N, C-alpha and C positions, 0 to 999 in steps of 0.2 A: 501339769499342763505346760507344755513348752511353747516357744514361739512358732513351732511347727504344727500347731493345733488351731483349727478354725471351727466355728459353729455355723452351720447352715440353718437359717431360720426360714421355715416355710409357713406362710399364712394363707389359708384358703385352699382352693383347688377343687377338683371334681374326681369322683370315684370311677365312673364308667361312662362310656358313650353308647347310647342306643340310637339306632337308625330309624327314623320315622318316615313312612311312605307318604309322600305328598301328592301322589298321583302322577300319571304319565310315565311311570317307571323310574321316577326320581325319588331319591331318599336324602334326607338331611340329618346331620348329627344332632342328637338331643343329649346334652350333658346333665348328669345328676350331680349337682353341686354339694359340697360338704357343708352341712349346717349344724352338725353335732359339735357343740363347743369344746368337747373333750378332744376332738380330732382336728379342730380348726387351726390350731397352732402346733407345729412340731419343731423340735430342735434336734439336728443331727450333728454329732461331734465327729469331725474328721481329723485324723492325725497323719502327717506326712512322714513316712518311714524312711529309714536309711537306705532301703532298697529302691527308693524313688517312686513309691506308689502311695496313694491315699488309702487309709484303712478306716472303716467305720468303727468308732470306739463305742458310741452309745446312741440310742434314739429315744428321745423323750417326747411324749404327747401331752395334751392338756391335763390329763390326770396326774402325770408325773410332775408337771410344772408347779402344782399346788401342794405337792407332798413335802413332808419334812425331809425326806432323803434328798430330794432335789435341792432344797434350800441349803442343806449341809454340803452337798457336792458343789454347788455354786460358790459358797463361801470358801471352800478349799481351793477351787480353781482361781478365785479372785486373789487369794493370798499368794498362790504359786505364781500367778501372772505378775503380781507386784514384785515378787522376788526376781523373776526373770528380767523385768524392766529395770530393776535396780542394778542387776549384773551388767546389763548392756550399758548403763550410764557409767558405772564404776570402771568397767573393763571394756572400753570400746575396741572394736576391731580396727585393723589398719585401714580398711575401706571406709569405715565410719569416720575415722580421724581425717582421711583425705577429703571426704565430703564436707566435714566441718571447716577445714582450712579453706576449701573452695567457696563455701558460703560466706566465710569471713572476708575473703578477698572481694567477693561481689558486693558486700556491704561497704567496704572501703572504696571501691570504684564508684558506687552510687553516691557516697558522701562527697567524693572529689567532683563528680559531675554536678551535684547539687550546688556546691560552693562555686564552681565555674559559672553556673547559670545565674546565681545571685550576683556575682561580680559583674557579669555581662549586663544584667538588668540595671545595676547601679550605674555602670558606664553609660548606658543609653539614656537614663534619667538625667545624668549630669550633662550629657551632650545636648539634650533637648532644652535644658535650662539655659545653656549658653547661646542658643539660637534665637 
């Protein structure tokens, strides 16, 4: 599982829409909601390919979520995800380094602004004492 992978989690929904005649030639949609707990939650794994398109890797429903295979697959993904995050931390890209420097400069600017505010407040307090 790479950073180019996402899981789409779907909870609930409805299967089909039937049209109910309410008279006068009018029909209203009547949805049949999903109540089967095995189908209430689905996880769809999407991977962004080098060709620039999303590919469905796997689809898991409620039955799969409680299975041993799913638990093993999730643990494998979790370990792989941790590995990718470690790589990003150890070997940041140039863009990430620029962002980090920008964030640091914003922190420094904020600190200077805070110190100026404190010194201005102190000066006002001193001026009020002298009056």
